[in-house]
N, C-alpha and C positions, 0 to 999 in steps of 0.2 A: 568327574568321578573316576575311580579306578576300574580296571577290567574285572569281569566276573562278579559284579555286585547286583545282578538281577535288575538292572535298570529297565530293560524292555519288559521283563516279567511284571514289574510293579505297575507299569502302564496297562498291561493286560488285566491285572487284577482290578484296576480302576474301571476298565471297560466292562468287566463281568458284573460289577456291582452297580454301576450307573446305567440301569436299564429303564429308567422312567418310573413314574408313580405306580404303575400297575405291575411291572415285572421285577422291580428291585426287591431284594429280600429283607433289608433292614429299614426301619422307620426313618433313620437319618438319610439314607440314600433315596428313599421315596420322595423326599422333599426337594431333591436336586433333579435337574433336567437330564434326559437321556443324552448319551454321547454318540455322535456319528463320526468315526475316525477316518481321516484321509492320510494314508501312510506314504512316506517318502524315505527311501533307504539311501543314505549318503555313501559315496565312494569317491575315490580320487578322480573318477571320470564324470561325476555329477556336474551338471552345468547349471547356470543361473536359470535358464529357461525351464529345466525340469522342475525346479522348486516353484517357479512362478506358475506353471501349469497346475500344480497341485493346489496352490492357493486359490487360483481362479475357479477351479472346480468346486472347492469348498465354499467359496463366497457365493457362487451361484446356487448351490444347494441350501446354504443358510438363508438366502433371500426367499427361496421357495417355502422353507419352514416358517418363516415370519409371515408370509402372505397367507398361509393356511393356519396360522396361529397354533402351531404345534410346539410342544415343549421339548424340543430337541436342539442341541447345540452341536455345530460342526467343529471338529478339532483337527488341526494339521499336526501330525506327529512325525518329526524329523529324527530318524534313528541314525546313529553313528554320524552325528553332525560334525565331528572333528576330522573326518576323512577327506572331504572335498579340498582341492588344492588351494592353499591360502594365497599363493602367488597370483592366481587368476581371480582372486576376490569374489569367489562364487557366492558367499553368504551375504554380500553387500545387497543383494536383491531383497533381503529380509527387511531392510530399513523401512521401506514404504508400507509394507503389510503390517509391521509391528506398530508403526505410528497410527495407522488407520483403525486397527483393532476390530476389524469386521468379523473375524473368526478367532477362536481360541488357538493357541499355539503351544506345543510342548516339544522340546528338543532334548536329546540326551547325547552326551559327548564324554570323551575320556580326558579332555583338557578344557580349560576355561575359554570362553568366547573372547574376542577382541572387545575393547572398550566400547566401540560404537554399537555393537549388538547387545553387549551385557547391560548397558544403560537403558535399554528399551524393554527389558524383561526382568522378572524375578529369578535370581540365580540361587540354586541350592547345591551346596557342595557336600559330598559324602567323603568323610575322612577315611584314612586307612583303618581297617578293622583292628580292634584291640585283641589281646590274647583271649579275653573272655568271649568277645564276639566270635572269634574263630572257633573256640571250643563249642559254643552254642551251635554254630554252623555245622560242625562235625557231628554233633549229636543228632541234628536234624537230618543230615544226609544218611546217617546210619539207621534212621527210623527210631531213635531213642528220644523219649520225651520226659520221662521221670528219672532224674539223676539219682534219687535215693535208691531206686530198685536196681541199679546197675552194679554188677560186681566190681569190687575195688580193682581187681586185676585188669579188667577191660577199661575201666575209667583211666587207669594209669597209662595204658597203651594209647588211648585216644589223646590224652594230654601230650604224650611223647611224640605222636604223629604230627600234631600241630607244631611242636617245637622243631621237629625234623624238617618240616616243610619251610619254616622260617629260615632255618639254617641253609637250606638249599638255595633259597632266594638270595641270601647274603653271601654265599660262597663265591669266591673269585675263580674257582676251577670249573664252575658250571655256567654255561651260556645263559644269558638272561632271556630265555624264550618261554618260560613257564609262568602261569598265572593262576589265580584262584579257581578258575574253571577246571584246570587240570586236577587240582586238589579235590574239588567237589566230585568229579567223576571217578577219581580213585576211590573215594569213600563210598560212592554208590556201588561200585563194583565189589568192594569189601562187604557191603551189606548183603549182596546176593551170594557171596562166597562163604559167609559165616555159617556155622552149624548151630542148630537149636540145641538147648540143653536136654530136651527129651522129645521124642517123636509124637507123644500123646498130648504134650502141652502146646500152648500157643508159641509162635515163633519168638523165642527169647534169645538174644545174642549172648553167647557164652564167652567166647574169646576170639582173638584174631590170630590166625596161624601164620608163621613166617612164610610158608609157601604161597599163601593167598596174597600176602603183602607184596612179595616179589613179583607175582604175576600182575598185580594191579599197577605196580611201578613200571613194569615192562610195557603195559598198554598205554599209560597216561603220561609218563615222563621219559619218553624215548625221543628219537630224532637227533641224538647226539652221538659222539664216538663211543666205542665200547669202553675205553678207559674212563671217559667222563661219566658214563652210566654206572660203572663200577664204583666210582667215587660218590655218585649220588646215592646209590644203594647203601654204601658204607655209612654215609651221613645219617640216613633215615634209620638204619638198623642200630647204629650206635646210640641214637637218641632214645630209641625204645629200650635198649639194654641198660640205660641209666636207671630205669625203674624195674625192668625185667631182665636181669643178667642172663637168664636161660633162653632168651628170645633169639634163637638162631636155627638154621637149617639142621635137621638131624643128619647123622652119619649116612643113613640110608638114602636120604634125599641128596646129600652131597655126592654119594657114589653114583646115583642115577642122574646126577647133574640136572636138577630141575630148571636150571637157567635155560631158557629157550632162545634159539637163534631167531633172527628177524624174519626168516621165511616161515617158521612155525608160528611165531607171534601173529604175523599178518594172516596166515592161513586160519588159525583158530578164531581170530577176531572177525574175519569175513564169514565164518560159518556159524556165528552165534544165532541162537534162536531169536525170533522176532521180539518175544517178550523181553529177553535180556538186552537185546539191541536197543529197545526203546528206553530202558531204564538207565543203562550205563554205557552203551555202545555209541561212539561218535563216528562221524565220517573220517576218512583217512587223508592225511597230507603226506605225500611221498617226496622226500628231499633227495634229489638226484645228485650224486657226487661226480658223475661223469659229465662230459661236455657234449655228448651227442644223444642225450635222452635214452641211454641204454636201460635205465630203470623201467621205462615203459615196456620194453620188450622182455625184461627179466620177470616182470609181473606175470606175463603170459607163460614164459618158459618154465618157471618154477611152479606153475599150477595155482598160484594165489588167486587169480581171476580166470573165469571161463570165457574164452573168446566168443563163444556162441551166445552168451548172456550179457556181454559187455559191449557198450557203444562208446567209441573213442571220439571225443570232441577236441578239435585242435584249430586254433585261430591262426591266420597268417599275419605276417608283418608287412604286407604290401601296402604302399601308401594309399591306394584306393580303398583298402579294407579297414584301415585303422579307424577312420571316422565314418564308416559305412553303417549307419544305424539299422538299415534293412537286414544286413547279414547278421547283426547281433540279435535282432528280433527273430529271425529264422532259426538261429541256434537255440535261443531260449524256448521257442515253441517246441522244438524237438526234445529238449531237456524236460519240458513239462509232460510230454507224452511218455517219456521214460519213467518219470516219477509216478505217473498214473498206472503204468503197466508193470512196475516192479523190476525194471532193468537195473543193471549196474552201469554207472557212467564213469568214464575216465576223462578228466579234463586236463588238457595240456595247453599251456600258453593262452589261457582264457581269462587273464586278469581284467580285461575290459568288461566282462560281464559278471565278475565276482560280486560287485556291489548289488546287483539285481537279485542275488541268491543268498544274501546275508542271513535272512530269516530261515532259509532252508539249512544252511550250514550250521546255524545255531540250534537247529531242531526245535524251534519255537513253534510247536504245532498246536492247532486248535482241534478239538475232538467233538464230532457231532454224532450222537447215537440216537437211533429211533428203533425201538424194539430190539431185534437181533442184528440190525444193521449198524455198523460202526465205521465212520469215515474220519480220516485224519487230513487236516488241511494245513497248508503253509502258504505264506505270502511270497509272491515273486514280482519284482518290479520290472515292468517293461516300459522303458522310456519314462514318462512322467506318471504312468498309471501303475497301480499295485493291485494284483489280482490274487484270489485264493485258488490254490491248486491242490488237488487230491494227491496224497502221498501214500503209495502202496507200502504195506509192511515189509515187503522184500526189497524195496528200493535201497540202493547203497551208492555212495558217491566217493570217488577217489580224486584228489586234486594233486597234480604233479607240478613241482617247481624245481628249478635248478639251484644248486648251492650258492652260486654267485649272486642270485637274486634274493637270497634269504634275508639279508640285512635291510632290504628296502621294503619288505612286506609289513603292513601295519600290524601292530600287536593284537587288535581285536580280531583280525582274521586268523592269526596263529592260534589264539586261545580256543577257537571253535573246533579244532581237529585233534585227533590222535596223530602224533607226528612220528614218522619213521624215516630213517636214513638208509638208502640203498646204494651200494657201490659194487662195482665188479670185483674188487679185491675181496670184500667181505663175503660175497656170494661164492667166490672161488674157495675161500678158507672154509666155509660151511660145507661145500661139496667135498672138499679134500678130506675132512674129518670122517666122512661117510665111506671112504675107500678102505680097503683092507690095509693092514700095516705094511705089507710088501709094496702095494701100489702107492701108498703115501710116501714111502722112502724113495721110490722111483721118481715120482713127480717132484719131490723136493730137490733131487739131484738135477733134474732137467731145469728147474727154476734157477738154481745157483749157476749152472753152466751158461744159461742164456743171459743172465745178468752180467756175467763175466764177458761174454761176447759183445753185449751192447756197450759196456764200458770201454772195451778195446776199440770197437768200431767207431764209436762216437755218437752220442744221442743226437747231435745237431745234424748228422748226415742221414738220418732216417726220418723221412717226412711224416708228420702227424704222430710221431711217437710221444706218448706220455705215460704216466704211471699205470694207466689201465690197459695199454696196448698188449704188453706181455701177458698179463693175467687174462685178457680176453682170449688169447691163443691157448693158454693153459686150460681155461674153463671150457673151451670148445672141444677139448679132448676127453671130457668127463660126461658120461651119459647117466640118466636116471630112469629107473624102470617104474612100473606102476606102484610098486610098494616103497618108493622113495629110496631104494637102494642104489648106490652109485658104483660105477665101474668105469675103467678106462676103455674108451672106444677102440674098436678094431681099426688099425691104421688104414686098412683097405677101404674102409667106408668114408674116409676123409677126402678122397679124390673127386674132383669134378672134371668137366670137360676142358676146363682151362688149365688145371694143374696136373693132369694125368701124366704129362711129360716129365714132371719133376719126380716121378716114381723112381727113376734111375738114381737120382741123387739121394732121395729119402731112404730107400730100401737098399742101400749099398750092401748092408749086412742084415738081411731080414731076421736073422736069429737074435740079433741084439735089439730088444724092444726099446731100451732106453735111448739108444742111438737113433732109432727110427723116429721116436717122438721128438727128440732134440732136433733132428734135421728137418722134421715137418714144420716145427715152429720157426726154425732158422730160414727155411724157404719162404715162409710167409713174411717175415720181417724184411728180407732183402727185396721183396716185391715193391716195397715203398722206399727203397733206396735209389738214389739217382745214379746214372751210369758213371758220372765223374767221381762220385764217392767210392764206387766199387773199384774203379781203376786206381784211385789214389790209395785205397786200403789193401788191395790184393798183395802187394809186396810184403806186407806185415804178417802174412800168414805163411804156414809151411807150404812147400811147393805143391804137394799132392792135394791138400785141402784147398789151396788157392785155385788150382786147376779145376777141381770139381765145382767150386763155388762159381768160377767164371762160366763154366759150361751151363750150370743151372740157370744163372741170371741171363746170359746173353743168348743161349740156344734153346732153353726149355721154358723160358718166360718171354712175354712180349712187352717191350718197353719203348718201341720206336714208331709203331704204326698202329693207330686205332682201328684201321680197316682190317688188318690182320686179326686183331682181337675179335672183331665182330664176326669174321668169317670162321674163326675157330669155334665160336658159339654155335654157328649154324651148321657146321659140318656134322656128319654122323659119327658118333664115337667109334673108334677102332676096336673091333672085337678081338683081334689077334695082336694086341700091343705087346711088344717084346721088350725085355729089360736091357737089351744090348744097344739100345740107342738108335736102332735102324729107322724107327718112326721119327720123322723130322718135320719141319715147318711146311706149310702148304706152299707150293711153288706158284709162280706168277701164272703159269698156264692153267693150274687148277682154279685160280681166282677168276679167270675169264669165263669159266663154265658156270659160275654161280650167279644167282640173280641178286644184284646189289640193291635193288629196290626194296629189299626186306627190312630196311632200316628207316625209321621216321625220326627226324630231328626236331626237337622243340626247344625254343629259347624261352626262358622264364620271363613273363611280363606281368601277369597278375593272377590271382588265385582262381578267378572264375574261368579265365581262358585255359589255364593249366589243367584244372579239373575236367574241363570239357575235352581237352586233348587226351587225357588219360581214359576217359569213358569211351571215346572214339577208338582208341587203341585196344581197349579191352574187348570191344565187339568186332574188331576188324581181324578176322581169322588169318588172312594171308600175312599180315604184319606180325613179325615175331620179335623184333628188337626195337626198343624205344630208348633214344638217347636224349637226355636232358642236359643242355649246355648251360653252365652257370659261371658267371664272373666271380671268381674267388678272391678278388682284390678287397682289401680292408675298406669298409665303408660302401661297398657296392652290393652285390646280391648274396654275399656270404650268409647274411642273417636268414635267408630263405632255404638254406640247405636242409635244416631239420624238418621244415614243412614238406619239402619235396620228398625226403626220405620216408616220412610217415605216409605220404600219398602213394609212394612206390610200394611200401609194405602192404597197404590196403589193397591196391590193385593186383599185386602179385599173389596175394592170398585168394582173391576172387578168381584169378586166371588159372593158377597152377595147383591149388590145394583141393580140387574137386575129387570126389571119391572115384570117379571113373577115369581120372587123368593119370595115366601110368608114367608119363615122362613130362619133363618141363617143356611147356609149349612157348612161353614168352619170356624174354630176358629184358632186363632194365640196366641201363648204364647212366651214371651221373658223371659227366665230364666237367670237372672243375678246373678252370684255368687260373693258375696262380702266377703273378708276375715274379720274375727271377729275384728281384730285390727283397721279396717277402718270403722267399722259399726256405731260407735257413735261419729265420729268427723265431722259430717255434710258435708262430702265431696262426698256423694253418689249421684246417679242420682235422680233428683227432681221428686216427686210424684204429677202429675197434672192430676186431674180427669176430663178430657174433651175429647170430640170427640170419645166416646166409649171406652176409655182406663180405665182399672181398675188395681189396684195395691194391692198386697198381700205380706206380710212378711212370709217367710217359715223358720222355725227353722232348719229343716233338710228335705232332699228330698230322703233319703234312707229308704225304708221300713224295720224297725227293728222288726223282729218277736219276738225277745227276750225281747223287752221293752213293759211293760204294760202301754200304754198311758192312757187307761180308769182308771186304778188304780191311776195314778198320778192326773188325773182330780178329782177323788173322794176325794183325800187327800186335794187338793187345795180348793175344794168347801166347805170343812168343817174344817176351820182352828182351831176352838175351840174344836173339837172333840178329846177326848183322846182314843188312841188305846191300849187295854190291851195286845195285842200280836203284838209288832212292827215287828216281823219277818214275819208276814203274809202280811205286806205291803212293802215287797221288790219289787222294781219297775221293776225287770227283772226276766225272767224265768231262774233260776239258772241251771236247767237241760240243757237248750240250751247253756248256757255259759260254761258248764262243758267241752265240747269239746275244747273250746278255752283254758281252763286251761291245758288240756293235751298237746296241741300244745306248749303252753308257757313253760311248764315244760320240754318237750323233746328238745325244742330249746335251753334252758339255761343249761341243764345238761351236765356235762363233766365226762366221764367214765375214772377213774384212777385205777380201780381194775384190777388185773391180769386176763388175758383172760384164762378161764378154758376150757378144752376140752368138746366136745359135749356130751360125755358119762356121765359127771357129772350132767347133767341137765335132768330132767324128762319132762320138758316143753320146746318144741322147741321155743315158743315165748319168754320165759325168756332168752334162750340162745342167740337168735338174738338181744334182747334188750341190752344185756351187751357187745355185740361185738363192738369194736372201729370202724369197717368199716361200721356199719349200718347207713343208712341215717336217717335224721329226720323223713321223711314220713314213712319209714319202722318201725322206733322205735315207732311212735304214733300208727301205726296199731297193733303192737305187744302188746302195753300197753292196747289198747282197748279190744283186744281179751282176755287178762288175766282178766280184770275187768268185762267183760261180763259174765264170769262164776260166779262171785260173785254178784248175782242179787241184794242183799240188800246193797252192799258196798256204792254205790253212794248215796243212800237215807240216810244211816247212816252218811256219810260225811257231807251231807247237814244239817242234824239235829244237828250235832256237831257245824257246822258253825253258825247256828242260836243261839245255846246256847252260843257260845263265843261272838256273837254280843251283846246279852243281858247283858253280863258282862262288856262291854266297858264303859268307864267313861262318854260318852255322850249318853248311851243307853236310858236314860230317856227323851232325847230330842225328841219331837214329829216329825213325818215325815214331817208335814207341815213346821215346823221351819227349818228343813234341806233344804227343797226345797226353802224356802224363803231366807235363808242365801246364798244359791248357786246362786239364781237370783241376789241378791245384789252383790255378788262377780263378776258376769259376767258384770254387769252394771258399776262397778267401775274399770274394767280392770284387776282384779286380776286373772280371768280365761278367756283366749282367746279362747272360745269355746261356742257352742250353748247349750241351757238348756238340751235338751234331751241327747245330746252327753256327756255333763258334768255329768248328773246323771248316765248314763250308764257306763261311764268311772269310776266313783266312785265305783260303785258296782263291775264292772269287775276287777278293780285293787285290791279291797279288797278280792274278791273271789279267784282271781288268786294267790295272795300271800299266802292265806290260803291253797289252794289245793296243790300248789307247795311245800310248806313246809311239808305238810302231806305226799305227795308222796315221798319226799326226805327221810323221816324216813322209809317209807315202802320199798323203793328201795335200801337202804344202805345194804352193805354186802350181795348182791345177795338175798335181801329180797323178790323179786318178785317170785323167785323159791319157797320159802316157802309159799308165799301167794297163789300161784296156787294150792298147796297141801291142803290148807284150804278151797277150793271152795266148798267142800261137807259139810263143817261144818261151817255154817254161824255164829253160836254163838262164835266160836273161833275167827272169824274175828272181831266181836264186842269187844271181850276181848283184842285183839291186839290194836285196836284203843284207848281203854281206858288207855293203858299203856303210851300213848304219852303225853308229857307236852306241852299243847297248849298256855301256858302263854307267851311263847317267840315268838309266831307267830305275825307278823305285820298285823293288820287289819285296821290301820288308812289309810284314803284316802288322807289326806292333805299332799301330798308329792310333793314338788316343782319339783323334777326331773321327776316324772311321768307326771305332768302337762306340763312341758316343752317338754317332749318327744312326746306329742300328739298335741301340738300347731303348728301353721304355722310358728312359729319362731324357730323350732327345728334346722334348718340348721344354723341359726345365732348363736344359743347357742353352737352348736358343733364347729363352727368356732372359737368362743370366747374361748372355752375350749382348742382347739389345739393351739390357738394363745398365750395363757398366762400360760399354765400349766408348761412350761419349767422353768420360772424364777419368777413367781409371786405367791402370796398366793391364796388359793382356793376361798376365799371370792371375790377376784377381778374378777374371772370367772363369777360368778353370777352377779356382778356389771356391767360387760360389756353387758350382756344380758339385764339387767334393763335399761342401758343407751340407748340401741337401742329402747326399748319400750317407754321410756319417750320422746326421740327426735321424734320418729314417731308420738306420740300423740300430742305434742306441735307444731311440725314443719312439716306441711303438704308437703312442698316442699322438695323433696328428693335429691336435687342437692348436698347437703353437703356430703351425703354418696358416691355419684358418684365422687366428687372431692377427697375424702379421699382415695377411692380405686384406682383412676387413678394416684395418686402420687407414681410413681414407685421408686423414690429415697428415700422414707421415710423408716426408719427402723421400726421393730416391736414396739420397745419402743416409738419411736416418734409418730407413728400412734395412739398408745394407749393414749399417753398424749394429742394429738390433739383432740381425741374423747371426753375425759373427760373434757378438757378445754371448748370445745364447749357445753357440757352438763351443766356444772356448770354455765357458762355464760348465757345459756338459762334459767336455773332455777332462777338465780339472777335477770335477767331482768323481768321475770314473777312475781317475788316477789315484785319488785318495782312497777310494773303496778297494781297489785291487791291492794297494799297499797294505791295507788292513787285513784283507782276506788271503792274499798271496795265492789266489787261484790261477793256475797256469793257463787255463782256457781264457779267462778274462784278460790276462796280460797279453796273450796272443791276439785276441780280438782288438784290444786297445792299440797295439802296435800296428796291426793291419790298417785300422782306421786312420791313425796318425800318419801313415805312409802318404796319404793323399795330401795332408797339410805340408809334409816335408817336401813333396814333389813340387807343389805349387805354393811356396811359402808366401805369406802376405807381403804386399808391397809396403814401402815406407809410408805412403799416404794412408793406407789402411791401418797400419799399426799406430800411427799418430792420431787416429780419430778419437773423438771424445769418449766413446764407449769403451775402447780397448786400451787406452793409455792407463786407465785405472787398474787394469789387471796385467800390465806389461810384465811384471815379475813372474806371474804364473805362466804366461805364454813362453817366456824365455826358459823357464825351468822345464816345461814340457818338452821343449826341443832338446835339452840336454838329456832328459829321461829317455827320450826315444833313441838317442845315440847309445845309451847304456843298454837298453833292452835288446837292440839288434846286434850288439857285440857278443858273439858266441864265446869269446875267450874269457868273459867275466863270469865267475861262479856266483850263482844266486843274485842276479842283478836287482831283484826287487828289494833285497836287504840294503843294497847300496843306495838306491833311490829313496828308501825310507829314511836312511840316516841323513841324506842331503835335505830331505823335506823338512826335517826338524830345524834346519838353519835357514829356512825360507824367509827372506826379508819381508817386512810388512809393506803392503801397497801404499800405506800412508807415508812411509819413508821415501818412496819414489816421488810422491807428490811434493814432499817437502824439499827434495833436492832440486828436481826439475822435471817437468812433464816429459821431456825428451831425453832424459839421462837415466841409465839403468842403475838400480841399487846394487847390483852384483859387482860393480866395479870396486866397491868398498870392501867386499867380503871374499874376493877371489883367493887370497891366501888361505882362508878357512876352508874353502871348498877343495882346493888342491891338496891340502893336508888330509882331509877326510878321505879323498880318493886314494892318496898314497898309502895311508895307514890301512885302509880296507884291503887293497891289493896285496900289500906286504904280508898280511895275516892269512891270506887265502890262496895265494899262488906261489908254488915253489919257485918257478922261474918267473920272477916278477916282470922282467922285460917283455916276456912273451904275452903277458896280459895287459901291460900298460901302454905299449907302443901305439896300438891302434886306438885305444881310448884317448891317449894324450893328443893324437892328431885330431880326433873329433872334438876334443876339448879346446884345442887351439882354434878350430874353425868357429866354435861357439863363442869364444872370447872376441874373435875378430868381428863376428856379426854384431855383438853387443857394442863394440867400439864404433862400428860403422853407423849404427842407429843413434848413438849418443851425440847430441849436438848441444852446445859447442864442446869440442874435445879440448881438454887441458893437459898440461904437462904432468899433472898429478895422476890423471887417468892412465897415461902411458907408463908412468913409473910403477903404478900398482900392478900392471900386467907383468913387467919384468921382475918385480919383487916376488910375485907368486910363482914364477918359473925358476927362481933361484934354487939351486940344489947342490948338495955336497956329496951325495951318493955316487960312487964311481960307476956303477952299472947303469945309472940313469943320465950321466953327464953328457954322453954323446947325443942322445935324443933331445935333451934340454937345449944343448948348444944349437942343434939344428933348428929347433922351433924358435929360439930367441933370434937367431940370425935371419930366419925367414920373415918373422914378424917385423923385425927392424927394417928390413928391405922394403916390405910392403907399406909400412906406415910412413917411413921417411920419403918413399918415392912419390907419394901423393896420388890423387885420384886419376891423374893423366898417365901414370906409368902402366907398362904392360902387366907387371905383377899384380897391381891393384885390380886391373880388369880381369886378370886370370882368377883372382881369389874371389872377387865380389860380383863380377858380371861375366861368367863363363859363356853364357849364350851369345854374347856379343862377338865372340871369336870363333863361333861354331862354323865348320866347313871353310875355314880360312887357312888351313895348313898348306904351305908351299906358295902362298900368294904374298 
């Protein structure tokens, strides 16, 4: 049966009439036995055991009736039988009970049963209502029974309303979320809103007013976008105007704009009288358009619900709570109490108990009246039992759902509610209209300028930025008084203890209100920007603005040390804060005077423990800061963020909103750790600046005493300054890192020297150092004691290190350029690490390599014994150091293995190494790591990795081929998409990702595998496309790639030729002609744009020829034909390429040129040998 056809009501009517021979009202019913119902409410969480328990109770009661010879039959009534999960075969439990027929059974559903159950019962199907059925239904809902006594005008309107409703259901512009129940309640509301023809006569409906119809549509056909609702209203009104052309809003109503915004609609609906609420008021379903449940807080902020009369129920998603029936029963018991006392309940993420409340949501109430006493009852299912609960007239229910969950919600559930959509943007637009014209113009200017800034800065560089972030900032600047009048807040009232230092930046020109508002929002947005993005983008701004932005981010906000943030919260606010910037960060000495034990750290484990921690913190007066640490990685604890936020809001309200509380006593921090590889793919938690929540991006939370943060800020603040002594601007304290160098050296050293007797050593520490049995800790201790006697050795080693640094090939590069380039590498995904850690790692790796090599020379051949004898002669130590050849020491920090070893992908890389080392080339090991990085960046859904790992029958080779086939298919699809869209950001991302493929190009064994040979043409074309994209001399490279893509050979052609021969060898002349024609039409100086591309094209041809086996004379002829040219300005470059290719091909695989062209790594570091 379809929705809204009064299926449950029909069963209730049967129960009211079958009361036995004495209580039944009609003679026919008196002949039938009384019915004792046993209710079972179906939902997607219903289990087979729940249904079985209801049957067992009914059978036991039926046996008692038979023993006592009572004329009563037990009936099991299964409501919403189509909702239980079909995959779990919940209804299979019915087979036994239907075969035994010990009790009667009635089930109602919105779709047919499966054949196994349908064959065991009598099935009655209710067809779709006809137009006449719908008209009769409309008359009944309006309280009209005699059609002849109805005015023709009203009859025409009713007919047109039915037609309009059908058109709404058929319209492709309106979401399919409305059902007959929405139409029925709209008619009920119209019945109450209609006017009688005369006050002295009985209530006789005269007509339906346009305003009443509009309000009824707003209440019952909402939950869609404003444009969709306008379309729906237009459909209904046009349907009525076919019979009543004058049916439209009057000019006075249009001027007064009788259309209500969602805030007013909800407010009016919540304030309905109890009589009206019973007749046409339904409970509310709030569809949240945000990703952080902002709609819940907006309900309180806009005054729609009273926080003192509303109880919020929210279920957690912890694994222990999902199947915890006890917690469900506890929540249902509390909801029952609210129903009895007339409270308003707000249900968030409570889908697991919705099935227990279907009768309540349906407002299917039973009324019991004795004298002046009147009680309303509804059924609530608790486990397998269904109990009657008293419902107070003032009870109201609001259910919250997220928009992304909307499509998965069952239609029977949706039809029971008045649906409303709440979004931050809509609320902002509503509040904006309530401002004065001058303030509206001001806010519109601020909005446009901020959108320009965001577009320039880059959405991807502001963490958690989405469509609601900017409007949350704008909305926070608008206040509403008791009379619902809105005004822009005073900028002085927006400061907190954390952002008071930004006052210098925000109020640079206090008289300019627009600038102050603009800078206030700008200051908030850069709070969630990373340091590397600020450094990368600063040069794109004007110098004065860039300097003020730098000062505000790095000096007036905290982004590097969580401890500093906590201490700022706990410090007393400065009463004499001056705008000249004299007030600055807390110093280390001030830190020492504060009690650090004021912070309690709690790691989320389960809901019960977490709630207990919050209660303990609430009642622990000395504790003022609660830090909740959450793993923000996809698939980990991120789903618990919303539950934790709601718990924080609740606790903060109890702690800080007391009437006698003059200042905020307790603070809450949610520390969400996000892996670097997930940082810039826009999958993070949204940053919504509302309801007292602030957001900050932290580069690192570990206080590093070795890192000179102020020195880094000094370098970044003066990008044009040239430093005469670069060694003075090392960003780490090398003396602090020296201990790490000793540990690294002792960890890696292996003692192969013969073990000498103790008598041959004058220094016991040297003897212990060279013993094979000595532990690493003991060896470090011995080395430290030896070096401590040489008081100047460490200083001399550091001086030599600085001297060697100055001789490096990039020593002339300024410190600023190094930091800038590292920031750029982090943003493009080349380094999966934070800025501070990346800089510290660079210095640590360079220093560690240097010191380890130096100590290796000193420790060789029992050198430490000799070194200890020189402790009294410092000059001799210096002479010893001068004898070492430092040119062979590795000081370069650009080491891929070091980078991988410190990244979060280290385990993946090690797995790839073990997985492929046995039978594949070394290059493929790095390629597997790159494949994971690329797939992780482009493909947020990690289900592919799970499927790959779960396939236990797959061999190592098959798994590897599956991985790379998925990778290249993904890159190929992305290439086709960006050619169609020509989005510059997508092209840049694709180029960045393909850089890893280009650096570690697949080996021949990998390319010739079964999975990849079928897409060999695509792989070769992507390599050529990459060369075109990275060539800056080519104008509009996407257009060129698109043209070449049209001549892409079919993969079937490759298979028909040979599995190991490229199809491009046949169409090389076509490709070269396309490139030549394209460059000729777009570059004035053709040689300037074609030379670099032709060299890359030559390399591409050679790579194709190298992988094509066997090579024939025709293949080589095709290459030389395609390079034939008659243009004078291209002749020299073509001759060069032809000669070079001829030398390489004719020389064969054993020639130097062949090795130079195809195996360059084989001759690495062989110059001069």
